[in-house]
C-alpha positions in Angstrom: 16.8 -60.8 -65.8 17.1 -57.3 -66.9 14.8 -54.9 -66.6 13.2 -53.2 -69.9 10.3 -51.0 -70.8 7.4 -52.8 -71.3 8.8 -56.2 -69.0 6.6 -58.2 -67.3 7.1 -57.9 -63.5 5.7 -59.1 -60.3 5.0 -56.2 -57.7 2.8 -57.7 -54.3 2.0 -60.5 -56.3 0.3 -59.0 -59.0 1.0 -58.5 -62.6 3.0 -55.1 -63.8 4.1 -53.5 -66.9 7.4 -51.6 -66.5 6.8 -48.2 -67.7 9.7 -46.8 -67.5 13.1 -46.0 -65.6 14.5 -42.8 -64.2 17.4 -43.7 -62.4 17.1 -45.5 -59.5 13.5 -45.2 -59.5 11.0 -47.3 -61.9 7.5 -46.6 -63.0 5.3 -49.3 -63.4 1.6 -50.0 -64.1 -0.3 -52.7 -62.5 -3.3 -54.4 -63.6 -6.0 -52.1 -63.5 -4.2 -48.6 -64.4 -2.8 -47.4 -61.3 0.6 -46.2 -61.7 3.3 -46.1 -59.2 7.2 -45.6 -58.9 9.0 -48.2 -56.9 12.6 -49.7 -56.5 14.5 -52.6 -58.4 14.0 -54.7 -55.2 10.4 -54.3 -55.0 10.0 -56.1 -58.5 11.1 -59.4 -59.7 11.1 -59.4 -64.0 9.4 -62.6 -64.9 9.4 -61.8 -69.0 11.6 -59.5 -70.8 8.3 -57.6 -73.2 7.4 -56.6 -75.1 4.2 -57.4 -73.1 0.4 -55.7 -72.8 -1.5 -56.0 -69.4 -4.1 -56.9 -71.6 -2.6 -60.4 -72.0 -3.4 -61.0 -68.5 -7.0 -60.8 -68.5 -7.5 -63.5 -70.2 -6.5 -66.1 -67.5 -4.3 -69.0 -67.5 -3.4 -70.7 -70.8 -3.9 -74.4 -71.5 -1.2 -76.5 -70.2 0.0 -79.7 -68.5 1.3 -78.6 -65.0 1.4 -82.0 -63.8 3.6 -83.4 -66.5 5.8 -80.8 -66.1 6.2 -81.4 -62.8 6.7 -85.2 -63.5 9.7 -84.7 -65.9 11.7 -82.7 -63.6 10.8 -84.4 -60.5 11.6 -87.9 -62.3 15.0 -86.5 -63.8 18.1 -88.9 -62.8 19.8 -86.1 -61.1 17.1 -85.7 -58.2 15.0 -82.9 -58.3 16.8 -80.5 -60.5 15.8 -76.9 -60.7 15.0 -75.4 -63.9 14.4 -71.2 -64.3 10.7 -70.1 -64.7 11.2 -69.6 -68.8 12.0 -73.4 -69.0 9.0 -74.0 -66.6 6.6 -71.8 -68.8 7.8 -73.8 -71.8 7.7 -77.5 -70.3 3.8 -76.6 -69.4 2.6 -74.5 -72.2 4.8 -75.2 -74.9 5.8 -71.3 -75.4 7.4 -68.8 -73.1 5.2 -66.2 -73.2 4.1 -63.0 -70.8 1.0 -64.8 -70.5 2.6 -68.3 -69.9 5.0 -66.6 -67.8 2.5 -65.2 -65.6 0.8 -69.1 -65.4 4.3 -70.2 -64.5 4.7 -67.9 -61.5 1.3 -68.6 -60.2 2.1 -72.2 -60.4 5.5 -71.2 -58.6 3.5 -68.7 -55.7 0.6 -71.7 -55.1 3.6 -74.3 -54.4 1.9 -77.2 -54.9 4.1 -78.7 -57.7 7.3 -76.4 -57.8 8.9 -73.6 -55.1 11.1 -70.9 -55.8 11.3 -67.6 -57.6 11.8 -66.7 -61.5 15.2 -67.8 -61.3 15.3 -70.8 -60.1 12.3 -73.2 -60.1 12.4 -76.6 -57.9 9.9 -79.5 -58.4 8.5 -80.9 -54.8 9.5 -84.2 -53.7 6.7 -86.7 -55.3 5.4 -88.1 -51.6 4.9 -84.5 -50.6 2.7 -83.6 -54.1 0.8 -87.1 -53.7 0.0 -85.9 -50.1 -1.1 -82.7 -50.6 -3.5 -84.1 -53.8 -5.2 -86.7 -51.7 -5.7 -83.7 -49.3 -7.0 -81.6 -52.2 -9.3 -84.2 -53.7 -10.7 -84.9 -50.4 -11.6 -81.1 -50.0 -12.9 -80.9 -53.3 -15.2 -84.0 -52.4 -16.3 -82.9 -49.1 -17.1 -79.6 -50.9 -19.0 -81.2 -53.6 -20.8 -83.6 -50.9 -21.3 -80.4 -48.6 -23.1 -78.3 -51.7 -25.0 -81.3 -52.1 -26.4 -81.3 -48.1 -27.0 -77.8 -48.6 -29.5 -78.1 -51.2 -31.1 -80.9 -49.8 -31.7 -78.9 -46.4 -33.2 -76.1 -48.9 -35.6 -78.5 -50.8 -36.7 -80.2 -47.4 -35.4 -83.8 -49.0 -34.5 -86.4 -46.7 -30.8 -86.5 -45.3 -27.9 -88.9 -46.0 -26.3 -90.5 -42.7 -23.3 -88.9 -44.2 -24.6 -85.7 -43.9 -24.6 -85.9 -40.2 -20.9 -84.4 -39.9 -22.3 -81.6 -41.6 -24.6 -80.8 -38.7 -22.2 -80.7 -36.0 -22.1 -77.1 -36.1 -25.6 -76.3 -36.0 -25.5 -78.9 -32.7 -22.7 -77.2 -31.4 -25.0 -74.1 -31.1 -28.1 -76.0 -30.2 -26.1 -77.0 -26.9 -24.8 -73.7 -26.2 -20.8 -74.8 -27.0 -20.4 -72.3 -29.5 -21.9 -68.7 -31.0 -21.5 -69.8 -34.5 -22.8 -72.2 -37.5 -21.5 -71.8 -40.8 -24.5 -74.1 -41.7 -26.9 -71.6 -40.7 -25.0 -68.7 -42.1 -24.7 -70.6 -45.6 -28.6 -70.9 -45.2 -28.8 -67.2 -44.8 -30.6 -67.8 -40.9 -29.5 -66.4 -37.8 -26.7 -68.0 -35.7 -29.0 -68.2 -32.9 -29.5 -71.4 -30.3 -33.1 -71.4 -31.6 -32.7 -71.2 -35.3 -30.3 -74.0 -34.8 -32.7 -76.2 -32.9 -35.5 -75.2 -35.2 -33.0 -76.5 -38.3 -32.2 -79.5 -36.4 -35.8 -80.7 -35.9 -36.7 -79.8 -39.8 -34.2 -82.0 -40.9 -34.8 -85.0 -38.5 -31.4 -84.8 -36.7 -33.1 -84.5 -33.5 -36.5 -85.0 -32.3 -38.4 -83.1 -30.0 -37.4 -85.6 -27.0 -34.0 -83.9 -27.5 -33.7 -81.0 -24.4 -30.8 -78.5 -25.3 -31.3 -76.2 -22.4 -29.1 -77.8 -19.1 -26.2 -77.9 -22.0 -27.1 -74.4 -22.8 -26.3 -73.1 -19.1 -23.0 -75.1 -18.8 -24.8 -78.1 -17.0 -24.7 -82.1 -17.7 -27.1 -84.9 -17.4 -25.0 -86.7 -15.0 -24.8 -86.4 -11.0 -22.3 -86.1 -8.9 -19.6 -88.8 -9.0 -17.6 -88.5 -5.7 -19.3 -90.3 -3.0 -19.5 -89.0 0.5 -18.0 -91.9 3.4 -20.4 -92.8 5.8 -21.2 -91.1 8.5 -18.5 -91.1 11.4 -19.1 -93.0 14.6 -20.1 -89.5 16.9 -22.4 -89.5 19.7 -25.9 -88.8 18.6 -29.0 -87.2 21.0 -31.5 -90.6 20.5 -34.7 -89.3 19.2 -35.9 -92.7 18.0 -38.5 -92.8 20.5 -39.9 -89.3 18.8 -42.8 -89.4 15.8 -41.3 -88.2 13.1 -42.9 -87.4 9.7 -41.2 -87.0 6.6 -43.9 -85.1 4.3 -43.5 -85.2 0.7 -44.7 -85.4 -2.9 -45.6 -88.6 -4.7 -42.5 -88.5 -6.5 -40.0 -87.4 -4.2 -36.5 -89.7 -4.0 -35.0 -87.7 -1.8 -36.7 -86.4 1.4 -34.2 -84.5 3.8 -36.2 -83.1 6.4 -39.1 -84.2 8.7 -41.1 -82.9 12.2 -41.8 -83.7 15.3 -43.7 -82.0 18.0 -43.5 -82.3 22.2 -45.4 -80.5 24.5 -43.5 -79.5 27.4 -43.6 -77.4 30.5 -42.5 -74.6 28.9 -44.8 -75.0 25.9 -44.6 -76.5 22.5 -41.6 -77.7 21.4 -41.0 -78.4 17.6 -38.6 -80.4 16.0 -37.1 -80.1 12.8 -35.1 -83.4 11.5 -33.0 -82.3 8.6 -30.4 -85.0 6.7 -27.0 -84.9 7.9 -24.4 -85.1 5.5 -22.3 -82.5 6.9 -21.1 -85.3 9.3 -18.8 -86.6 6.8 -19.0 -83.9 3.7 -16.2 -81.6 5.2 -15.4 -78.1 3.8 -12.8 -78.5 1.3 -13.4 -82.2 0.9 -13.9 -83.8 -3.1 -17.4 -84.3 -2.1 -18.0 -80.6 -1.0 -15.8 -79.0 -4.1 -18.0 -81.0 -6.3 -21.1 -80.1 -4.6 -20.1 -76.7 -4.5 -19.5 -76.7 -8.1 -23.1 -77.7 -8.8 -24.6 -75.2 -6.2 -28.0 -77.5 -6.3 -29.5 -80.4 -7.7 -30.9 -80.1 -11.1 -34.9 -81.3 -11.3 -35.9 -81.9 -14.5 -38.8 -83.3 -15.7 -36.6 -86.5 -17.4 -34.6 -86.8 -13.9 -32.7 -85.2 -11.4 -28.8 -84.4 -11.6 -27.8 -84.5 -7.9 -25.5 -82.4 -6.2 -24.3 -84.8 -4.3 -23.2 -88.8 -5.8 -26.5 -91.0 -5.4 -25.1 -93.3 -2.7 -25.6 -90.3 -0.3 -29.1 -91.1 -0.4 -28.9 -94.1 1.1 -26.5 -93.0 3.5 -28.5 -89.4 4.9 -31.8 -89.2 3.2 -34.1 -90.0 6.1 -36.2 -93.0 6.0 -34.0 -93.9 3.2 -31.5 -96.3 4.1 -32.9 -98.4 7.0 -34.8 -97.7 10.2 -33.0 -95.2 11.9 -31.5 -92.3 10.4 -28.9 -90.0 11.2 -29.9 -86.4 11.5 -29.0 -82.7 12.6 -32.0 -81.9 14.8 -33.4 -78.4 15.0 -35.1 -78.1 18.6 -37.1 -74.7 19.0 -39.3 -73.8 21.8 -41.9 -71.5 20.7 -44.3 -69.1 22.7 -48.1 -69.4 22.3 -47.7 -66.9 19.1 -45.4 -69.1 17.5 -42.2 -66.8 18.1 -39.3 -68.8 19.1 -37.7 -68.4 22.5 -35.4 -71.2 21.9 -33.4 -72.9 19.7 -31.3 -76.0 20.2 -29.6 -78.0 17.5 -28.3 -81.6 18.1 -26.5 -84.2 16.0 -29.5 -87.0 16.4 -31.1 -90.8 15.5 -34.5 -90.5 14.5 -37.2 -92.9 13.5 -38.9 -91.5 10.7 -42.5 -92.2 8.8 -42.5 -91.2 4.9 -45.9 -89.9 3.9 -47.2 -88.0 1.0 -49.1 -84.6 1.1 -52.4 -86.6 0.3 -52.0 -89.3 3.3 -50.9 -86.6 5.6 -54.2 -84.8 4.8 -56.0 -87.8 5.2 -54.8 -88.6 8.6 -55.5 -85.0 9.7 -58.6 -84.7 8.3 -59.5 -88.0 10.4 -58.1 -86.7 13.5 -61.0 -85.2 15.5 -60.9 -87.0 18.9 -58.1 -89.4 18.0 -54.9 -89.8 18.9 -51.6 -91.1 17.2 -50.6 -89.7 14.0 -53.7 -88.0 13.0 -53.7 -86.1 16.2 -49.8 -85.0 15.8 -50.0 -84.2 12.5 -53.6 -82.1 13.6 -51.5 -80.5 16.1 -48.6 -79.3 13.6 -50.9 -77.9 11.3 -52.9 -75.9 14.0 -48.8 -74.2 14.7 -47.9 -73.7 11.4 -51.3 -71.6 10.9 -50.3 -69.7 13.9 -47.1 -69.2 12.1 -48.9 -68.1 9.1 -51.0 -65.8 11.3 -48.3 -64.4 13.0 -46.2 -63.6 9.7 -49.2 -62.1 8.0 -49.4 -59.5 10.8 -45.7 -58.5 10.2 -46.4 -58.1 6.6 -45.2 -61.3 5.3 -46.7 -62.1 1.5 -47.7 -65.2 0.4 -48.3 -65.9 -3.0 -50.8 -68.9 -4.2 -50.4 -69.3 -8.0 -51.2 -72.3 -9.6 -48.5 -74.9 -10.3 -47.9 -78.4 -12.0 -45.5 -80.9 -12.1 -44.2 -82.0 -14.9 -42.7 -86.0 -15.9 -41.8 -88.0 -18.6 -43.7 -91.3 -19.4 -41.7 -94.2 -17.9 -40.4 -97.5 -19.4 -39.4 -96.1 -23.0 -42.8 -94.7 -23.5 -42.5 -91.1 -25.3 -44.7 -89.2 -23.3 -45.2 -85.7 -21.2 -47.3 -86.0 -18.3 -48.6 -82.9 -16.6 -50.2 -82.8 -12.9 -51.3 -79.7 -11.2 -50.2 -79.3 -7.8 -52.9 -79.6 -5.2 -53.1 -77.0 -2.0 -52.5 -79.2 0.3 -53.0 -78.6 4.0 -49.6 -80.8 5.3 -48.2 -78.7 2.1 -48.5 -75.6 4.4 -47.8 -77.4 7.6 -44.5 -78.5 6.0 -43.8 -75.0 4.5 -44.1 -73.3 7.9 -41.9 -75.9 10.0 -39.2 -75.0 7.4 -39.5 -71.5 7.6 -39.3 -71.7 11.3 -36.4 -73.9 11.5 -34.7 -71.5 9.3 -35.6 -68.4 11.3 -34.4 -70.1 14.3 -30.6 -71.2 13.1 -30.9 -67.9 11.3 -31.1 -66.5 15.3 -28.7 -68.9 16.6 -26.0 -68.0 14.5 -26.3 -64.8 14.9 -26.4 -65.0 18.5 -23.0 -66.9 18.8 -21.7 -64.7 16.1 -20.9 -67.4 13.7 -20.2 -66.2 10.5 -23.0 -67.9 8.5 -25.0 -67.4 4.9 -28.1 -65.5 6.0 -30.9 -64.6 3.3 -32.9 -61.0 3.4 -35.1 -59.6 1.1 -35.7 -55.8 0.5 -39.2 -54.8 0.6 -41.0 -54.3 -2.3 -43.7 -51.3 -3.7 -47.1 -53.2 -3.1 -50.1 -51.7 -5.7 -52.0 -49.5 -4.2 -55.1 -51.3 -5.0 -54.7 -54.9 -4.1 -56.9 -57.4 -6.1 -58.2 -60.2 -4.6 -57.5 -64.1 -6.2 -54.8 -65.1 -8.6 -54.7 -61.9 -10.0 -53.9 -60.3 -6.5 -51.1 -63.0 -6.3 -49.9 -62.3 -9.9 -49.8 -58.3 -8.5 -47.8 -59.4 -5.4 -45.6 -61.4 -7.6 -44.6 -58.6 -9.5 -43.8 -56.4 -6.7 -41.1 -59.5 -5.3 -37.4 -58.3 -5.4 -34.8 -60.8 -5.3 -33.3 -62.7 -2.6 -29.6 -61.7 -1.0 -27.6 -63.8 0.5 -24.8 -62.3 3.0 -22.6 -63.2 5.9 -24.8 -60.3 7.9 -28.7 -60.8 9.0 -31.0 -58.7 7.5 -35.0 -58.6 7.2 -36.6 -60.8 4.6 -39.8 -58.9 3.8 -41.3 -61.6 1.8 -41.5 -63.7 4.9 -42.2 -61.0 7.3 -39.0 -62.1 9.1 -36.1 -60.1 11.3 -33.7 -62.9 10.4 -33.5 -65.8 8.2 -32.0 -68.6 6.3 -32.4 -72.2 4.8 -31.0 -75.3 6.6 -33.7 -77.7 5.9 -32.0 -79.1 2.1 -28.4 -79.7 2.9 -29.2 -82.9 0.2 -30.5 -80.3 -2.2 -28.9 -77.1 -1.8 -25.2 -75.9 -1.3 -25.9 -73.2 1.1 -27.9 -75.4 3.1 -25.0 -77.9 3.4 -22.4 -75.1 4.0 -24.9 -73.9 7.2 -24.6 -77.4 8.8 -20.8 -77.0 8.3 -20.6 -74.0 10.3 -23.3 -75.3 13.0 -20.5 -78.6 13.1 -17.5 -76.2 13.1 -19.2 -74.7 16.6 -20.4 -77.5 17.9 -17.0 -79.2 17.9 -15.3 -76.2 18.7 -17.1 -75.4 21.8 -16.9 -78.9 23.0 -13.5 -78.9 22.8 -12.6 -81.2 19.8 -10.5 -78.5 18.2 -12.3 -77.6 15.0 -12.7 -73.7 13.5 -15.6 -72.7 11.4 -15.0 -70.6 8.3 -14.7 -67.1 8.4 -16.7 -64.9 7.0 -14.4 -63.9 3.9 -14.4 -67.8 3.2 -18.4 -68.2 3.7 -18.9 -65.1 1.6 -16.6 -66.6 -1.2 -18.3 -70.2 -0.8 -21.9 -68.8 -1.4 -21.0 -66.5 -4.5 -19.9 -69.8 -6.6 -22.4 -72.0 -5.3 -25.2 -69.0 -5.7 -23.6 -68.8 -9.3 -23.8 -72.7 -10.3 -27.4 -72.6 -8.2 -28.5 -70.0 -10.7 -27.6 -71.7 -13.8 -29.6 -74.5 -12.2 -33.0 -72.5 -11.7 -32.6 -70.9 -15.1 -31.8 -74.4 -17.0 -34.9 -75.7 -14.9 -37.2 -73.4 -16.0 -35.9 -73.1 -20.0 -36.5 -77.3 -19.5 -40.1 -76.7 -17.9 -40.8 -74.4 -20.8 -39.5 -76.8 -23.6 -41.3 -80.1 -22.2 -44.8 -77.9 -21.8 -44.5 -77.0 -25.2 -43.7 -80.7 -26.3 -46.9 -81.4 -24.8 -48.9 -78.7 -26.2 -47.3 -79.7 -29.8 -49.4 -82.5 -29.7 -52.6 -80.7 -29.1 -52.1 -78.6 -31.8 -54.5 -80.6 -34.0 -57.3 -80.9 -31.6 -59.2 -77.6 -32.8 -62.3 -78.3 -30.1 -59.8 -78.8 -27.2 -60.4 -75.6 -24.9 -58.5 -74.8 -21.7 -60.0 -72.9 -19.0 -57.7 -69.3 -17.9 -57.9 -66.8 -15.5 -57.4 -63.7 -16.6 -54.5 -61.7 -14.3 -54.2 -58.5 -15.7 -55.8 -56.1 -18.7 -54.3 -53.4 -20.6 -56.6 -52.0 -23.2 -57.1 -54.7 -25.7 -54.1 -56.8 -24.3 -54.7 -59.8 -21.4 -52.3 -61.8 -19.3 -53.9 -64.9 -18.3 -53.2 -67.9 -16.5 -53.8 -71.6 -17.4 -54.3 -73.7 -14.0 -54.5 -76.9 -15.5 -50.8 -76.0 -17.4 -49.3 -73.7 -14.8 -49.1 -71.3 -17.8 -49.1 -67.7 -18.4 -49.9 -66.6 -21.8 -50.7 -63.3 -23.5 -53.9 -63.1 -25.7 -55.8 -60.1 -27.7 -59.0 -59.4 -25.7 -62.1 -58.5 -27.5 -65.1 -58.0 -24.4 -65.5 -56.9 -21.2 -63.5 -59.5 -19.5 -61.4 -58.1 -15.8 -59.0 -59.5 -13.8 -59.8 -62.7 -12.0 -62.4 -63.4 -14.7 -62.6 -67.3 -16.1 -62.4 -67.5 -20.0 -61.9 -70.2 -22.2 -58.7 -70.1 -24.8 -57.7 -72.5 -27.8 -54.1 -73.6 -28.7 -52.8 -71.5 -31.7 -49.2 -72.2 -32.3 -46.3 -73.5 -30.5 -42.5 -73.4 -30.9 -40.5 -76.3 -29.4 -36.9 -74.2 -29.7 -38.6 -71.1 -28.2 -40.5 -73.1 -25.6 -43.7 -71.1 -26.7 -46.9 -71.6 -27.1 -50.0 -68.8 -28.5 -53.3 -68.9 -27.6 -56.4 -66.9 -28.2 -59.7 -66.6 -26.5 -62.5 -69.0 -27.6 
């Protein structure tokens, strides 16, 4: 089509009026009034004019585009072509600047036609019908979504099909994305907490959904790859030695036990540890899976195990049969409980399983007795001396109230909270495990064996140490993070020159790694050819496992806070319910309190002369389940 003054042209997909022609330059005015000089190849004339851009402001005229398409598409000649002028006349009955632009936009849309001003082609019926179906579905989806959003805004019940519109909110609540179209359209912040709040408010989720493991990239299932049974090998027979596996009543994976012998050179403390390293070899499938988890994930709703559940019947002490395979740490002690010598043996042991309450009862009745009570009392006495020794070297022992949180079984929807008692046998087990860690670290250091040692830098102690719970809280705030390294170092909090952890290889990967290194060293020294991992490889495995274990630890803390909030949400309407709390710290009118029955620290406004270690009563004010938070006030 020739270019004339006042012709209608297309410039960058916008209507333009030809204002003048000066040689090779063409002056045009685009919609909005802007003047531009272009070349002929930059524009396409779609109507000879004369026209006015005001004609374009009224929008598309009434017409029947689909009928025009049907006339062209159903022609006997197949899918004939037409000019833009012919399309405008077919669709709108007249060829004018306004209908020319409307026809051009139809072609540019590409739904019914393709082409340009010179030649327009009808698209095949199959393609158009497929696009019409998709368009209708999209329009219907848009309408359904608008109705869904309106129901959300008005807090109306959602229909079952609405669930599909909440998938983005669920993905955000579970930490699988950081965006949510639904929250954005509702004008809410795109955070996991806001997504969680929305899902609770609309009834898509109940409070019994715990999203926190998923937010840290963790699954709920235990490891899948079952380790092989322990191989046939020569083990030291210690079945005649009384061995006690002492733990909480709910523990299902006992992996340590203790024994005591009195020898000519002093007391001999045995710490027997489950022996999965006998069959879980470095770089084996079960080892790689365990390293990826780092540690067993313990949640109130159950455990997601680092090693496949089948490992419990193979290696947990006293679970799979009367006699259990173990890796036994033999420590000959000096009277002050310093370790004179450490030896390590694959062994066979016969375990007596006890709860802390059962062990305490035996210790309490041990005066002048023999048997289990006397043995446990002797172990408790060693533990007492070990505590004194560590305190003399600067150890820090922190004792703050803790609780065990679990969910009701048999389909019962309830949260159970049980304060943990300060059992003497709990301290007994703790000190024996610390001695095993100290002895193993020294054993590895003496042999220059690459090993994951644990150290801790000294914290800055308060100038004035408080007594009681407030003092324990002060000390906890002074603690520095622990550090794992292939080099031994001082552990300030424990008061030890060298330390590692070796007593939970079913629960912690670094403990399993220690066992693998011990076994490799023994095999090499006994001529079986196996080489321990070098320092670089030990550090690589420690780094990978600790990253995974840290995620599990954060997920455990967040999950505990969630279930505690769920527990407290059921108490909100009980206005006469009060909790006893202890003041830990006070700054002006702001106080930090701990509620022992809940194992919960909280901040409240103070109004009297309360000071650290004072006991006060508090009342529950609010609960935020998405944040895992509860607010209290002085009663």
